[in-house]
Gaussian input, Z-matrix of N, CA and C with variables (Angstrom, degrees):
# hf/3-21g

backbone

0 1
 N
 C     1     B1
 C     2     B2     1     A1
 N     3     B3     2     A2     1     D1
 C     4     B4     3     A3     2     D2
 C     5     B5     4     A4     3     D3
 N     6     B6     5     A5     4     D4
 C     7     B7     6     A6     5     D5
 C     8     B8     7     A7     6     D6
 N     9     B9     8     A8     7     D7
 C    10    B10     9     A9     8     D8
 C    11    B11    10    A10     9     D9
 N    12    B12    11    A11    10    D10
 C    13    B13    12    A12    11    D11
 C    14    B14    13    A13    12    D12
 N    15    B15    14    A14    13    D13
 C    16    B16    15    A15    14    D14
 C    17    B17    16    A16    15    D15
 N    18    B18    17    A17    16    D16
 C    19    B19    18    A18    17    D17
 C    20    B20    19    A19    18    D18
 N    21    B21    20    A20    19    D19
 C    22    B22    21    A21    20    D20
 C    23    B23    22    A22    21    D21
 N    24    B24    23    A23    22    D22
 C    25    B25    24    A24    23    D23
 C    26    B26    25    A25    24    D24
 N    27    B27    26    A26    25    D25
 C    28    B28    27    A27    26    D26
 C    29    B29    28    A28    27    D27
 N    30    B30    29    A29    28    D28
 C    31    B31    30    A30    29    D29
 C    32    B32    31    A31    30    D30
 N    33    B33    32    A32    31    D31
 C    34    B34    33    A33    32    D32
 C    35    B35    34    A34    33    D33
 N    36    B36    35    A35    34    D34
 C    37    B37    36    A36    35    D35
 C    38    B38    37    A37    36    D36
 N    39    B39    38    A38    37    D37
 C    40    B40    39    A39    38    D38
 C    41    B41    40    A40    39    D39
 N    42    B42    41    A41    40    D40
 C    43    B43    42    A42    41    D41
 C    44    B44    43    A43    42    D42
 N    45    B45    44    A44    43    D43
 C    46    B46    45    A45    44    D44
 C    47    B47    46    A46    45    D45
 N    48    B48    47    A47    46    D46
 C    49    B49    48    A48    47    D47
 C    50    B50    49    A49    48    D48
 N    51    B51    50    A50    49    D49
 C    52    B52    51    A51    50    D50
 C    53    B53    52    A52    51    D51
 N    54    B54    53    A53    52    D52
 C    55    B55    54    A54    53    D53
 C    56    B56    55    A55    54    D54
 N    57    B57    56    A56    55    D55
 C    58    B58    57    A57    56    D56
 C    59    B59    58    A58    57    D57
 N    60    B60    59    A59    58    D58
 C    61    B61    60    A60    59    D59
 C    62    B62    61    A61    60    D60
 N    63    B63    62    A62    61    D61
 C    64    B64    63    A63    62    D62
 C    65    B65    64    A64    63    D63
 N    66    B66    65    A65    64    D64
 C    67    B67    66    A66    65    D65
 C    68    B68    67    A67    66    D66
 N    69    B69    68    A68    67    D67
 C    70    B70    69    A69    68    D68
 C    71    B71    70    A70    69    D69
 N    72    B72    71    A71    70    D70
 C    73    B73    72    A72    71    D71
 C    74    B74    73    A73    72    D72
 N    75    B75    74    A74    73    D73
 C    76    B76    75    A75    74    D74
 C    77    B77    76    A76    75    D75
 N    78    B78    77    A77    76    D76
 C    79    B79    78    A78    77    D77
 C    80    B80    79    A79    78    D78
 N    81    B81    80    A80    79    D79
 C    82    B82    81    A81    80    D80
 C    83    B83    82    A82    81    D81
 N    84    B84    83    A83    82    D82
 C    85    B85    84    A84    83    D83
 C    86    B86    85    A85    84    D84
 N    87    B87    86    A86    85    D85
 C    88    B88    87    A87    86    D86
 C    89    B89    88    A88    87    D87
 N    90    B90    89    A89    88    D88
 C    91    B91    90    A90    89    D89
 C    92    B92    91    A91    90    D90
 N    93    B93    92    A92    91    D91
 C    94    B94    93    A93    92    D92
 C    95    B95    94    A94    93    D93
 N    96    B96    95    A95    94    D94
 C    97    B97    96    A96    95    D95
 C    98    B98    97    A97    96    D96
 N    99    B99    98    A98    97    D97
 C   100   B100    99    A99    98    D98
 C   101   B101   100   A100    99    D99
 N   102   B102   101   A101   100   D100
 C   103   B103   102   A102   101   D101
 C   104   B104   103   A103   102   D102
 N   105   B105   104   A104   103   D103
 C   106   B106   105   A105   104   D104
 C   107   B107   106   A106   105   D105
 N   108   B108   107   A107   106   D106
 C   109   B109   108   A108   107   D107
 C   110   B110   109   A109   108   D108
 N   111   B111   110   A110   109   D109
 C   112   B112   111   A111   110   D110
 C   113   B113   112   A112   111   D111
 N   114   B114   113   A113   112   D112
 C   115   B115   114   A114   113   D113
 C   116   B116   115   A115   114   D114
 N   117   B117   116   A116   115   D115
 C   118   B118   117   A117   116   D116
 C   119   B119   118   A118   117   D117
 N   120   B120   119   A119   118   D118
 C   121   B121   120   A120   119   D119
 C   122   B122   121   A121   120   D120
 N   123   B123   122   A122   121   D121
 C   124   B124   123   A123   122   D122
 C   125   B125   124   A124   123   D123
 N   126   B126   125   A125   124   D124
 C   127   B127   126   A126   125   D125
 C   128   B128   127   A127   126   D126
 N   129   B129   128   A128   127   D127
 C   130   B130   129   A129   128   D128
 C   131   B131   130   A130   129   D129
 N   132   B132   131   A131   130   D130
 C   133   B133   132   A132   131   D131
 C   134   B134   133   A133   132   D132
 N   135   B135   134   A134   133   D133
 C   136   B136   135   A135   134   D134
 C   137   B137   136   A136   135   D135
 N   138   B138   137   A137   136   D136
 C   139   B139   138   A138   137   D137
 C   140   B140   139   A139   138   D138
 N   141   B141   140   A140   139   D139
 C   142   B142   141   A141   140   D140
 C   143   B143   142   A142   141   D141
 N   144   B144   143   A143   142   D142
 C   145   B145   144   A144   143   D143
 C   146   B146   145   A145   144   D144
 N   147   B147   146   A146   145   D145
 C   148   B148   147   A147   146   D146
 C   149   B149   148   A148   147   D147
 N   150   B150   149   A149   148   D148
 C   151   B151   150   A150   149   D149
 C   152   B152   151   A151   150   D150
 N   153   B153   152   A152   151   D151
 C   154   B154   153   A153   152   D152
 C   155   B155   154   A154   153   D153
 N   156   B156   155   A155   154   D154
 C   157   B157   156   A156   155   D155
 C   158   B158   157   A157   156   D156
 N   159   B159   158   A158   157   D157
 C   160   B160   159   A159   158   D158
 C   161   B161   160   A160   159   D159
 N   162   B162   161   A161   160   D160
 C   163   B163   162   A162   161   D161
 C   164   B164   163   A163   162   D162
 N   165   B165   164   A164   163   D163
 C   166   B166   165   A165   164   D164
 C   167   B167   166   A166   165   D165
 N   168   B168   167   A167   166   D166
 C   169   B169   168   A168   167   D167
 C   170   B170   169   A169   168   D168
 N   171   B171   170   A170   169   D169
 C   172   B172   171   A171   170   D170
 C   173   B173   172   A172   171   D171
 N   174   B174   173   A173   172   D172
 C   175   B175   174   A174   173   D173
 C   176   B176   175   A175   174   D174
 N   177   B177   176   A176   175   D175
 C   178   B178   177   A177   176   D176
 C   179   B179   178   A178   177   D177
 N   180   B180   179   A179   178   D178
 C   181   B181   180   A180   179   D179
 C   182   B182   181   A181   180   D180
 N   183   B183   182   A182   181   D181
 C   184   B184   183   A183   182   D182
 C   185   B185   184   A184   183   D183
 N   186   B186   185   A185   184   D184
 C   187   B187   186   A186   185   D185
 C   188   B188   187   A187   186   D186
 N   189   B189   188   A188   187   D187
 C   190   B190   189   A189   188   D188
 C   191   B191   190   A190   189   D189
 N   192   B192   191   A191   190   D190
 C   193   B193   192   A192   191   D191
 C   194   B194   193   A193   192   D192
 N   195   B195   194   A194   193   D193
 C   196   B196   195   A195   194   D194
 C   197   B197   196   A196   195   D195
 N   198   B198   197   A197   196   D196
 C   199   B199   198   A198   197   D197
 C   200   B200   199   A199   198   D198
 N   201   B201   200   A200   199   D199
 C   202   B202   201   A201   200   D200
 C   203   B203   202   A202   201   D201
 N   204   B204   203   A203   202   D202
 C   205   B205   204   A204   203   D203
 C   206   B206   205   A205   204   D204
 N   207   B207   206   A206   205   D205
 C   208   B208   207   A207   206   D206
 C   209   B209   208   A208   207   D207
 N   210   B210   209   A209   208   D208
 C   211   B211   210   A210   209   D209
 C   212   B212   211   A211   210   D210
 N   213   B213   212   A212   211   D211
 C   214   B214   213   A213   212   D212
 C   215   B215   214   A214   213   D213
 N   216   B216   215   A215   214   D214
 C   217   B217   216   A216   215   D215
 C   218   B218   217   A217   216   D216
 N   219   B219   218   A218   217   D217
 C   220   B220   219   A219   218   D218
 C   221   B221   220   A220   219   D219
 N   222   B222   221   A221   220   D220
 C   223   B223   222   A222   221   D221
 C   224   B224   223   A223   222   D222
 N   225   B225   224   A224   223   D223
 C   226   B226   225   A225   224   D224
 C   227   B227   226   A226   225   D225
 N   228   B228   227   A227   226   D226
 C   229   B229   228   A228   227   D227
 C   230   B230   229   A229   228   D228
 N   231   B231   230   A230   229   D229
 C   232   B232   231   A231   230   D230
 C   233   B233   232   A232   231   D231
 N   234   B234   233   A233   232   D232
 C   235   B235   234   A234   233   D233
 C   236   B236   235   A235   234   D234
 N   237   B237   236   A236   235   D235
 C   238   B238   237   A237   236   D236
 C   239   B239   238   A238   237   D237
 N   240   B240   239   A239   238   D238
 C   241   B241   240   A240   239   D239
 C   242   B242   241   A241   240   D240
 N   243   B243   242   A242   241   D241
 C   244   B244   243   A243   242   D242
 C   245   B245   244   A244   243   D243
 N   246   B246   245   A245   244   D244
 C   247   B247   246   A246   245   D245
 C   248   B248   247   A247   246   D246
 N   249   B249   248   A248   247   D247
 C   250   B250   249   A249   248   D248
 C   251   B251   250   A250   249   D249
 N   252   B252   251   A251   250   D250
 C   253   B253   252   A252   251   D251
 C   254   B254   253   A253   252   D252
 N   255   B255   254   A254   253   D253
 C   256   B256   255   A255   254   D254
 C   257   B257   256   A256   255   D255
 N   258   B258   257   A257   256   D256
 C   259   B259   258   A258   257   D257
 C   260   B260   259   A259   258   D258
 N   261   B261   260   A260   259   D259
 C   262   B262   261   A261   260   D260
 C   263   B263   262   A262   261   D261
 N   264   B264   263   A263   262   D262
 C   265   B265   264   A264   263   D263
 C   266   B266   265   A265   264   D264
 N   267   B267   266   A266   265   D265
 C   268   B268   267   A267   266   D266
 C   269   B269   268   A268   267   D267
 N   270   B270   269   A269   268   D268
 C   271   B271   270   A270   269   D269
 C   272   B272   271   A271   270   D270
 N   273   B273   272   A272   271   D271
 C   274   B274   273   A273   272   D272
 C   275   B275   274   A274   273   D273
 N   276   B276   275   A275   274   D274
 C   277   B277   276   A276   275   D275
 C   278   B278   277   A277   276   D276
 N   279   B279   278   A278   277   D277
 C   280   B280   279   A279   278   D278
 C   281   B281   280   A280   279   D279
 N   282   B282   281   A281   280   D280
 C   283   B283   282   A282   281   D281
 C   284   B284   283   A283   282   D282
 N   285   B285   284   A284   283   D283
 C   286   B286   285   A285   284   D284
 C   287   B287   286   A286   285   D285
 N   288   B288   287   A287   286   D286
 C   289   B289   288   A288   287   D287
 C   290   B290   289   A289   288   D288
 N   291   B291   290   A290   289   D289
 C   292   B292   291   A291   290   D290
 C   293   B293   292   A292   291   D291
 N   294   B294   293   A293   292   D292
 C   295   B295   294   A294   293   D293
 C   296   B296   295   A295   294   D294
 N   297   B297   296   A296   295   D295
 C   298   B298   297   A297   296   D296
 C   299   B299   298   A298   297   D297
 N   300   B300   299   A299   298   D298
 C   301   B301   300   A300   299   D299
 C   302   B302   301   A301   300   D300
 N   303   B303   302   A302   301   D301
 C   304   B304   303   A303   302   D302
 C   305   B305   304   A304   303   D303
 N   306   B306   305   A305   304   D304
 C   307   B307   306   A306   305   D305
 C   308   B308   307   A307   306   D306
 N   309   B309   308   A308   307   D307
 C   310   B310   309   A309   308   D308
 C   311   B311   310   A310   309   D309
 N   312   B312   311   A311   310   D310
 C   313   B313   312   A312   311   D311
 C   314   B314   313   A313   312   D312
 N   315   B315   314   A314   313   D313
 C   316   B316   315   A315   314   D314
 C   317   B317   316   A316   315   D315
 N   318   B318   317   A317   316   D316
 C   319   B319   318   A318   317   D317
 C   320   B320   319   A319   318   D318

   B1=1.4580
   B2=1.5428
   B3=1.3008
   B4=1.4630
   B5=1.5188
   B6=1.3027
   B7=1.4766
   B8=1.5140
   B9=1.3272
   B10=1.4558
   B11=1.5474
   B12=1.3247
   B13=1.4456
   B14=1.5380
   B15=1.3163
   B16=1.4783
   B17=1.5214
   B18=1.3132
   B19=1.4670
   B20=1.5204
   B21=1.3298
   B22=1.4557
   B23=1.5321
   B24=1.3278
   B25=1.4694
   B26=1.5168
   B27=1.3306
   B28=1.4523
   B29=1.5406
   B30=1.3110
   B31=1.4644
   B32=1.5284
   B33=1.3447
   B34=1.4387
   B35=1.5225
   B36=1.3363
   B37=1.4717
   B38=1.5176
   B39=1.3065
   B40=1.4580
   B41=1.5315
   B42=1.2844
   B43=1.4633
   B44=1.5149
   B45=1.3030
   B46=1.4700
   B47=1.5264
   B48=1.3268
   B49=1.4598
   B50=1.5331
   B51=1.3300
   B52=1.4521
   B53=1.5374
   B54=1.3242
   B55=1.4544
   B56=1.5508
   B57=1.2932
   B58=1.4617
   B59=1.5419
   B60=1.3308
   B61=1.4537
   B62=1.5173
   B63=1.3228
   B64=1.4650
   B65=1.5198
   B66=1.3273
   B67=1.4568
   B68=1.5441
   B69=1.3119
   B70=1.4772
   B71=1.5198
   B72=1.3312
   B73=1.4584
   B74=1.5370
   B75=1.2930
   B76=1.4680
   B77=1.5265
   B78=1.3192
   B79=1.4629
   B80=1.5197
   B81=1.3160
   B82=1.4706
   B83=1.5316
   B84=1.3242
   B85=1.4702
   B86=1.5126
   B87=1.3099
   B88=1.4865
   B89=1.5206
   B90=1.3444
   B91=1.4510
   B92=1.5057
   B93=1.3172
   B94=1.4698
   B95=1.5151
   B96=1.3368
   B97=1.4606
   B98=1.5316
   B99=1.3253
   B100=1.4578
   B101=1.5215
   B102=1.3385
   B103=1.4545
   B104=1.5255
   B105=1.3265
   B106=1.4652
   B107=1.5231
   B108=1.3000
   B109=1.4626
   B110=1.5188
   B111=1.3230
   B112=1.4718
   B113=1.5202
   B114=1.3195
   B115=1.4788
   B116=1.5373
   B117=1.3267
   B118=1.4687
   B119=1.5122
   B120=1.3381
   B121=1.4569
   B122=1.5263
   B123=1.3083
   B124=1.4602
   B125=1.5272
   B126=1.3087
   B127=1.4730
   B128=1.5324
   B129=1.3294
   B130=1.4525
   B131=1.5226
   B132=1.3115
   B133=1.4505
   B134=1.5214
   B135=1.3178
   B136=1.4360
   B137=1.5399
   B138=1.3290
   B139=1.4409
   B140=1.5347
   B141=1.3401
   B142=1.4513
   B143=1.5409
   B144=1.3127
   B145=1.4655
   B146=1.5182
   B147=1.3358
   B148=1.4526
   B149=1.5115
   B150=1.3249
   B151=1.4629
   B152=1.5408
   B153=1.3113
   B154=1.4641
   B155=1.5521
   B156=1.3205
   B157=1.4635
   B158=1.5269
   B159=1.3354
   B160=1.4543
   B161=1.5373
   B162=1.3252
   B163=1.4678
   B164=1.5249
   B165=1.2985
   B166=1.4623
   B167=1.5104
   B168=1.3381
   B169=1.4777
   B170=1.5255
   B171=1.3245
   B172=1.4555
   B173=1.5412
   B174=1.2923
   B175=1.4586
   B176=1.5341
   B177=1.3265
   B178=1.4702
   B179=1.5357
   B180=1.3388
   B181=1.4515
   B182=1.5199
   B183=1.3113
   B184=1.4745
   B185=1.5249
   B186=1.3257
   B187=1.4528
   B188=1.5131
   B189=1.3031
   B190=1.4651
   B191=1.5319
   B192=1.3178
   B193=1.4854
   B194=1.5105
   B195=1.3499
   B196=1.4731
   B197=1.5290
   B198=1.2980
   B199=1.4526
   B200=1.5164
   B201=1.3247
   B202=1.4463
   B203=1.4877
   B204=1.3108
   B205=1.4455
   B206=1.5187
   B207=1.3033
   B208=1.4533
   B209=1.5253
   B210=1.2669
   B211=1.4643
   B212=1.5222
   B213=1.3030
   B214=1.4649
   B215=1.5352
   B216=1.3177
   B217=1.4585
   B218=1.5163
   B219=1.3106
   B220=1.4781
   B221=1.5195
   B222=1.3244
   B223=1.4571
   B224=1.5260
   B225=1.3125
   B226=1.4741
   B227=1.5307
   B228=1.3336
   B229=1.4737
   B230=1.5428
   B231=1.2945
   B232=1.4696
   B233=1.5353
   B234=1.3081
   B235=1.4826
   B236=1.5178
   B237=1.3359
   B238=1.4477
   B239=1.5263
   B240=1.3052
   B241=1.4592
   B242=1.5286
   B243=1.3273
   B244=1.4773
   B245=1.5397
   B246=1.3277
   B247=1.4627
   B248=1.5292
   B249=1.3188
   B250=1.4733
   B251=1.5126
   B252=1.3471
   B253=1.4555
   B254=1.5207
   B255=1.3232
   B256=1.4570
   B257=1.5367
   B258=1.3162
   B259=1.4553
   B260=1.5251
   B261=1.2974
   B262=1.4573
   B263=1.5314
   B264=1.3209
   B265=1.4619
   B266=1.5345
   B267=1.3365
   B268=1.4682
   B269=1.5095
   B270=1.3152
   B271=1.4420
   B272=1.5298
   B273=1.3339
   B274=1.4570
   B275=1.5322
   B276=1.2955
   B277=1.4728
   B278=1.5403
   B279=1.3370
   B280=1.4501
   B281=1.5322
   B282=1.3390
   B283=1.4782
   B284=1.5209
   B285=1.3220
   B286=1.4722
   B287=1.5400
   B288=1.3365
   B289=1.4748
   B290=1.5399
   B291=1.3073
   B292=1.4772
   B293=1.5356
   B294=1.3085
   B295=1.4780
   B296=1.5389
   B297=1.3389
   B298=1.4574
   B299=1.5372
   B300=1.3150
   B301=1.4550
   B302=1.5167
   B303=1.3061
   B304=1.4809
   B305=1.5376
   B306=1.3114
   B307=1.4548
   B308=1.5075
   B309=1.3169
   B310=1.4766
   B311=1.5138
   B312=1.3358
   B313=1.4511
   B314=1.5300
   B315=1.2919
   B316=1.4907
   B317=1.5159
   B318=1.3194
   B319=1.4924
   B320=1.5298
   A1=107.63
   A2=115.93
   A3=121.62
   A4=108.95
   A5=116.04
   A6=121.83
   A7=113.84
   A8=118.09
   A9=120.06
   A10=113.88
   A11=117.53
   A12=120.12
   A13=111.70
   A14=117.06
   A15=120.00
   A16=110.01
   A17=116.95
   A18=121.07
   A19=109.30
   A20=117.04
   A21=121.17
   A22=111.17
   A23=116.33
   A24=119.83
   A25=110.45
   A26=117.36
   A27=120.95
   A28=111.19
   A29=117.16
   A30=122.06
   A31=109.85
   A32=117.38
   A33=122.16
   A34=113.09
   A35=115.79
   A36=122.31
   A37=113.38
   A38=116.71
   A39=118.86
   A40=109.27
   A41=115.62
   A42=121.34
   A43=110.44
   A44=115.20
   A45=119.62
   A46=109.82
   A47=116.66
   A48=119.94
   A49=111.83
   A50=116.58
   A51=119.31
   A52=110.61
   A53=116.89
   A54=121.20
   A55=108.65
   A56=116.84
   A57=120.89
   A58=110.40
   A59=116.61
   A60=120.39
   A61=111.59
   A62=117.19
   A63=122.61
   A64=110.74
   A65=117.84
   A66=119.66
   A67=112.33
   A68=116.90
   A69=123.06
   A70=113.15
   A71=116.73
   A72=122.42
   A73=107.05
   A74=117.27
   A75=120.18
   A76=110.84
   A77=115.30
   A78=121.09
   A79=109.44
   A80=116.98
   A81=120.86
   A82=110.88
   A83=116.05
   A84=118.68
   A85=111.92
   A86=115.99
   A87=120.24
   A88=109.07
   A89=116.49
   A90=119.65
   A91=111.92
   A92=117.13
   A93=121.58
   A94=111.06
   A95=117.89
   A96=121.06
   A97=110.67
   A98=116.10
   A99=120.77
   A100=114.54
   A101=117.21
   A102=119.38
   A103=116.22
   A104=118.60
   A105=117.92
   A106=115.51
   A107=117.76
   A108=121.86
   A109=113.29
   A110=116.16
   A111=120.46
   A112=106.40
   A113=115.66
   A114=119.55
   A115=109.11
   A116=115.46
   A117=120.24
   A118=111.12
   A119=116.33
   A120=118.19
   A121=108.77
   A122=117.01
   A123=120.64
   A124=112.03
   A125=118.67
   A126=120.29
   A127=110.77
   A128=118.07
   A129=120.87
   A130=110.13
   A131=118.04
   A132=122.30
   A133=110.44
   A134=117.39
   A135=121.82
   A136=110.46
   A137=117.48
   A138=121.12
   A139=110.62
   A140=117.34
   A141=120.19
   A142=110.37
   A143=117.49
   A144=120.45
   A145=110.95
   A146=117.05
   A147=120.16
   A148=112.65
   A149=116.86
   A150=120.12
   A151=110.66
   A152=116.78
   A153=119.60
   A154=112.30
   A155=116.94
   A156=122.59
   A157=110.86
   A158=114.81
   A159=121.27
   A160=108.26
   A161=115.25
   A162=118.59
   A163=109.96
   A164=116.82
   A165=121.56
   A166=109.59
   A167=116.66
   A168=120.54
   A169=112.24
   A170=117.02
   A171=120.74
   A172=109.34
   A173=116.12
   A174=120.96
   A175=112.40
   A176=116.45
   A177=119.99
   A178=112.78
   A179=116.98
   A180=120.09
   A181=114.34
   A182=117.23
   A183=121.27
   A184=111.86
   A185=117.32
   A186=122.93
   A187=110.01
   A188=116.02
   A189=119.55
   A190=110.42
   A191=116.35
   A192=120.53
   A193=108.17
   A194=116.22
   A195=120.34
   A196=111.55
   A197=116.35
   A198=120.44
   A199=112.48
   A200=114.51
   A201=119.37
   A202=108.32
   A203=117.72
   A204=121.23
   A205=106.41
   A206=114.71
   A207=118.72
   A208=109.95
   A209=115.80
   A210=119.01
   A211=108.69
   A212=113.99
   A213=121.92
   A214=106.79
   A215=116.90
   A216=120.39
   A217=112.35
   A218=116.62
   A219=120.05
   A220=112.61
   A221=116.79
   A222=121.27
   A223=113.35
   A224=116.95
   A225=121.01
   A226=108.18
   A227=114.92
   A228=117.80
   A229=109.82
   A230=117.08
   A231=121.66
   A232=111.99
   A233=116.38
   A234=119.50
   A235=110.29
   A236=117.16
   A237=122.19
   A238=110.43
   A239=116.76
   A240=122.00
   A241=110.14
   A242=116.72
   A243=121.10
   A244=109.29
   A245=116.87
   A246=120.40
   A247=110.57
   A248=116.92
   A249=121.56
   A250=109.86
   A251=117.18
   A252=120.36
   A253=111.49
   A254=117.18
   A255=120.80
   A256=110.83
   A257=115.60
   A258=119.28
   A259=111.46
   A260=116.50
   A261=122.24
   A262=111.44
   A263=117.44
   A264=120.80
   A265=112.06
   A266=116.54
   A267=120.12
   A268=110.78
   A269=116.87
   A270=119.16
   A271=108.42
   A272=116.94
   A273=121.78
   A274=111.07
   A275=118.71
   A276=122.64
   A277=110.52
   A278=116.53
   A279=120.83
   A280=111.79
   A281=116.15
   A282=120.22
   A283=110.47
   A284=116.23
   A285=120.04
   A286=110.64
   A287=115.76
   A288=119.69
   A289=110.30
   A290=116.41
   A291=120.53
   A292=110.56
   A293=116.00
   A294=120.70
   A295=109.69
   A296=115.72
   A297=118.86
   A298=110.84
   A299=117.02
   A300=121.17
   A301=109.92
   A302=117.82
   A303=122.08
   A304=107.95
   A305=118.40
   A306=121.36
   A307=111.56
   A308=118.33
   A309=119.51
   A310=111.18
   A311=118.35
   A312=120.98
   A313=110.78
   A314=117.28
   A315=120.26
   A316=113.16
   A317=116.89
   A318=121.23
   A319=111.60
   D1=137.69
   D2=174.96
   D3=-84.29
   D4=100.49
   D5=-169.39
   D6=-55.35
   D7=-35.28
   D8=-173.61
   D9=-106.06
   D10=2.74
   D11=-176.77
   D12=-62.41
   D13=-48.74
   D14=-177.95
   D15=-63.72
   D16=-40.18
   D17=178.89
   D18=-60.13
   D19=-48.65
   D20=-178.41
   D21=-64.29
   D22=-41.29
   D23=-179.66
   D24=-63.28
   D25=-46.91
   D26=179.82
   D27=-65.81
   D28=-39.12
   D29=-179.99
   D30=-62.58
   D31=-30.94
   D32=-179.97
   D33=-96.48
   D34=6.25
   D35=176.09
   D36=53.36
   D37=48.88
   D38=175.26
   D39=-126.45
   D40=148.69
   D41=-178.40
   D42=-82.62
   D43=166.34
   D44=175.64
   D45=-59.38
   D46=-40.82
   D47=-179.45
   D48=-64.12
   D49=-43.32
   D50=179.55
   D51=-62.15
   D52=-43.99
   D53=-179.99
   D54=-64.30
   D55=-43.38
   D56=179.57
   D57=-58.61
   D58=-42.94
   D59=178.76
   D60=-64.11
   D61=-39.11
   D62=-177.93
   D63=-64.30
   D64=-42.82
   D65=-175.38
   D66=-103.65
   D67=8.67
   D68=172.43
   D69=64.18
   D70=48.87
   D71=169.65
   D72=-131.12
   D73=176.27
   D74=179.06
   D75=-83.43
   D76=159.09
   D77=175.89
   D78=-63.18
   D79=-34.43
   D80=178.67
   D81=-64.04
   D82=-34.42
   D83=176.80
   D84=-64.63
   D85=-43.89
   D86=178.29
   D87=-60.13
   D88=-43.75
   D89=178.79
   D90=-60.84
   D91=-41.87
   D92=178.72
   D93=-65.19
   D94=-40.64
   D95=178.55
   D96=-61.81
   D97=-38.96
   D98=-177.55
   D99=-77.91
   D100=-33.22
   D101=-165.24
   D102=-125.53
   D103=-13.18
   D104=-169.86
   D105=-128.75
   D106=26.06
   D107=177.52
   D108=54.09
   D109=33.26
   D110=174.24
   D111=-98.84
   D112=131.09
   D113=-177.02
   D114=-103.41
   D115=138.19
   D116=177.20
   D117=-75.42
   D118=161.88
   D119=173.16
   D120=-69.67
   D121=168.16
   D122=-172.92
   D123=-62.53
   D124=-37.47
   D125=-179.34
   D126=-66.10
   D127=-36.83
   D128=176.86
   D129=-70.68
   D130=-39.37
   D131=177.25
   D132=-59.99
   D133=-44.21
   D134=179.09
   D135=-66.65
   D136=-40.15
   D137=178.35
   D138=-61.25
   D139=-41.60
   D140=178.85
   D141=-66.06
   D142=-45.41
   D143=178.79
   D144=-61.23
   D145=-43.88
   D146=177.56
   D147=-62.33
   D148=-43.30
   D149=-179.15
   D150=-60.61
   D151=-45.56
   D152=-177.50
   D153=-86.83
   D154=-2.48
   D155=-179.92
   D156=56.98
   D157=48.92
   D158=176.69
   D159=-129.85
   D160=168.54
   D161=176.25
   D162=-78.31
   D163=155.94
   D164=173.49
   D165=-61.33
   D166=-39.36
   D167=177.92
   D168=-57.14
   D169=-40.66
   D170=178.60
   D171=-67.63
   D172=-44.90
   D173=-178.41
   D174=-56.57
   D175=-41.17
   D176=-178.42
   D177=-88.87
   D178=-0.47
   D179=176.47
   D180=85.60
   D181=16.91
   D182=-179.65
   D183=-80.82
   D184=-22.67
   D185=177.04
   D186=-142.58
   D187=159.22
   D188=177.64
   D189=-96.95
   D190=-2.47
   D191=176.99
   D192=-86.65
   D193=120.07
   D194=-179.37
   D195=-64.81
   D196=-40.97
   D197=-172.82
   D198=-88.59
   D199=148.79
   D200=173.16
   D201=-70.88
   D202=125.69
   D203=177.19
   D204=-105.23
   D205=89.28
   D206=-179.32
   D207=-128.01
   D208=157.79
   D209=179.92
   D210=-158.82
   D211=168.14
   D212=179.38
   D213=-84.77
   D214=117.32
   D215=-178.91
   D216=-60.93
   D217=-21.08
   D218=177.61
   D219=-71.16
   D220=-13.65
   D221=-176.15
   D222=-99.19
   D223=7.40
   D224=178.94
   D225=-66.96
   D226=129.24
   D227=179.78
   D228=-83.30
   D229=176.25
   D230=-175.87
   D231=-63.30
   D232=-39.62
   D233=-179.93
   D234=-63.43
   D235=-44.99
   D236=179.07
   D237=-62.82
   D238=-40.54
   D239=179.06
   D240=-62.22
   D241=-43.65
   D242=-179.24
   D243=-64.18
   D244=-40.68
   D245=179.59
   D246=-62.44
   D247=-43.12
   D248=179.00
   D249=-61.95
   D250=-43.46
   D251=178.82
   D252=-62.65
   D253=-40.85
   D254=178.38
   D255=-66.71
   D256=-39.98
   D257=178.27
   D258=-59.60
   D259=-37.77
   D260=-179.12
   D261=-68.90
   D262=-22.07
   D263=179.88
   D264=-80.80
   D265=-15.39
   D266=-179.11
   D267=-76.33
   D268=155.72
   D269=174.37
   D270=-77.99
   D271=171.89
   D272=-173.52
   D273=-57.84
   D274=-44.28
   D275=-178.43
   D276=-63.24
   D277=-43.57
   D278=178.83
   D279=-64.39
   D280=-41.00
   D281=177.93
   D282=-62.62
   D283=-39.80
   D284=-179.37
   D285=-63.61
   D286=-38.03
   D287=178.88
   D288=-66.71
   D289=-44.65
   D290=178.85
   D291=-62.18
   D292=-46.14
   D293=-178.33
   D294=-64.55
   D295=-39.71
   D296=177.90
   D297=-63.13
   D298=-40.18
   D299=178.18
   D300=-63.43
   D301=-45.21
   D302=179.59
   D303=-61.36
   D304=-46.24
   D305=-179.84
   D306=-61.95
   D307=-37.39
   D308=179.87
   D309=-64.20
   D310=-32.26
   D311=176.15
   D312=-72.81
   D313=-30.14
   D314=-177.74
   D315=-81.91
   D316=-24.60
   D317=-176.07
   D318=-80.41

């Protein structure tokens, strides 16, 4: 089941049929994605994420961040690089606390 599909569809005020027409699937498929633990193929999943301008991870409920947070690792500046190095020096529990803090700022 796509955990956030129904939320996104309702937020955008479109019906299952309208969404189905937009991404070229049946209304029954949209209903199954929302309510019956049926998963779309990858191309449909991407089409849904693209339509709503969200990440696939958000659509499936893997993250609470709607947008894809990606970047080119070659563009990391010195400060960011130092932070990553320091993060790697922490033990697992300490890293979890830091990551939780970062996530709380992002949510």
